[in-house]
C-alpha positions as CSV (number, residue, x, y, z in Angstrom):
1,M,8.2,-33.6,116.3
2,Q,9.4,-30.9,113.9
3,L,12.8,-29.4,113.1
4,F,13.3,-25.7,112.3
5,A,16.5,-24.1,111.1
6,N,16.9,-20.5,112.3
7,I,20.1,-18.6,111.7
8,G,22.2,-21.7,112.0
9,I,20.5,-23.0,115.1
10,I,18.3,-26.1,114.9
11,L,15.3,-25.9,117.1
12,I,13.2,-28.9,118.0
13,T,9.5,-28.5,118.8
14,K,7.3,-30.8,120.7
15,F,3.7,-30.2,121.5
16,G,3.9,-26.9,119.6
17,Y,6.4,-25.2,121.9
18,L,9.9,-24.1,120.9
19,W,12.3,-25.4,123.5
20,F,15.3,-23.6,124.7
21,M,15.3,-20.5,122.4
22,D,11.9,-19.3,123.8
23,R,13.3,-19.4,127.3
24,I,16.6,-17.9,126.2
25,E,14.9,-15.1,124.4
26,K,12.7,-14.4,127.5
27,L,15.7,-14.4,129.8
28,L,17.6,-12.1,127.5
29,N,14.6,-9.7,127.4
30,F,14.6,-9.7,131.2
31,L,18.3,-9.1,131.4
32,A,18.0,-6.1,129.0
33,S,16.4,-4.2,131.9
34,Q,18.3,-5.9,134.7
35,P,21.8,-6.8,133.3
36,S,23.5,-7.5,136.6
37,D,20.7,-9.8,138.0
38,N,22.7,-12.9,138.9
39,F,19.6,-15.1,139.2
40,L,18.6,-14.3,135.6
41,R,22.2,-14.7,134.4
42,H,22.5,-18.1,136.2
43,A,19.2,-19.2,134.7
44,L,20.3,-18.1,131.2
45,A,23.6,-20.0,131.6
46,L,21.6,-23.2,132.5
47,E,19.5,-22.7,129.4
48,Y,22.6,-22.3,127.2
49,I,23.8,-25.6,128.5
50,K,20.6,-27.3,127.6
51,A,20.8,-25.7,124.1
52,G,24.4,-27.0,123.7
53,N,26.0,-23.6,124.0
54,D,28.6,-24.4,126.6
55,A,30.9,-21.4,125.8
56,E,28.1,-18.9,126.5
57,A,27.2,-20.7,129.7
58,R,30.8,-20.8,130.8
59,A,31.2,-17.0,130.2
60,L,28.1,-16.2,132.2
61,F,29.0,-18.5,135.1
62,T,32.5,-17.1,135.2
63,A,31.3,-13.5,135.1
64,I,28.9,-14.2,138.0
65,V,31.5,-15.8,140.4
66,T,34.1,-13.2,139.4
67,E,31.8,-10.2,140.0
68,T,29.9,-11.7,142.9
69,P,32.0,-14.3,144.7
70,S,29.3,-14.7,147.3
71,Y,26.8,-16.2,144.7
72,V,27.9,-19.7,145.8
73,G,25.4,-21.7,143.8
74,T,27.1,-20.9,140.6
75,Y,30.5,-22.5,141.5
76,Y,29.0,-26.0,141.3
77,H,27.5,-25.5,137.9
78,L,30.6,-23.8,136.5
79,A,32.9,-26.6,137.7
80,K,30.6,-29.3,136.5
81,L,30.5,-27.6,133.1
82,L,34.3,-27.4,133.0
83,E,34.4,-31.2,133.8
84,K,32.0,-31.8,130.9
85,M,34.3,-29.7,128.6
86,G,37.3,-31.9,129.7
87,E,38.9,-29.1,131.7
88,Q,39.5,-31.0,135.0
89,A,42.2,-28.7,136.3
90,E,40.1,-25.6,135.8
91,A,37.1,-27.4,137.4
92,I,39.2,-28.2,140.5
93,T,40.3,-24.6,140.7
94,W,36.6,-23.4,140.7
95,Y,35.6,-26.1,143.2
96,E,38.3,-24.9,145.5
97,K,37.3,-21.2,145.1
98,G,33.6,-22.2,145.7
99,L,34.5,-24.1,148.8
100,E,36.2,-21.0,150.2
101,A,33.3,-18.8,149.2
102,C,30.9,-21.1,151.0
103,K,33.0,-21.0,154.2
104,I,33.0,-17.2,154.1
105,A,29.2,-17.2,153.4
106,G,28.5,-19.8,156.1
107,D,26.6,-21.9,153.6
108,K,27.1,-25.4,154.8
109,H,24.7,-27.0,152.4
110,A,26.4,-25.6,149.3
111,Y,29.8,-26.4,150.9
112,S,28.8,-30.1,151.2
113,E,27.6,-30.3,147.7
114,L,30.7,-28.7,146.3
115,Q,32.9,-30.9,148.5
116,A,31.2,-34.1,147.3
117,A,31.6,-33.1,143.6
118,Y,35.2,-32.0,144.2
119,E,36.1,-35.2,145.9
120,D,34.4,-37.2,143.1
121,L,36.7,-35.5,140.6
122,I,40.0,-35.7,142.5
123,Y,39.7,-39.2,143.9
């Protein structure tokens, strides 16, 4: 295993592949031509979490659900990230918004996942 320092970011390689930054760079390149693609933005946010950049992930998740409230899969990840960041009240708010969005979208599967996570947090 090797460590590389690059502009203040430490990258760990294993089996010769750069983890995280390679995926992040690819997603950023895709987003350059499709900046409002929620699938790509969501995927980038997940990669930011893996790389330890919670602030960037939070900003992306928040932008997605604010601009496209019907993109229900993002509410779960945003609320879980907020829990991890110690912001339980904010997480509860996003769980509740997500539950409402799931009702509107008729997405029972996403609703049940959000409800379970929400109840785990508040009880």
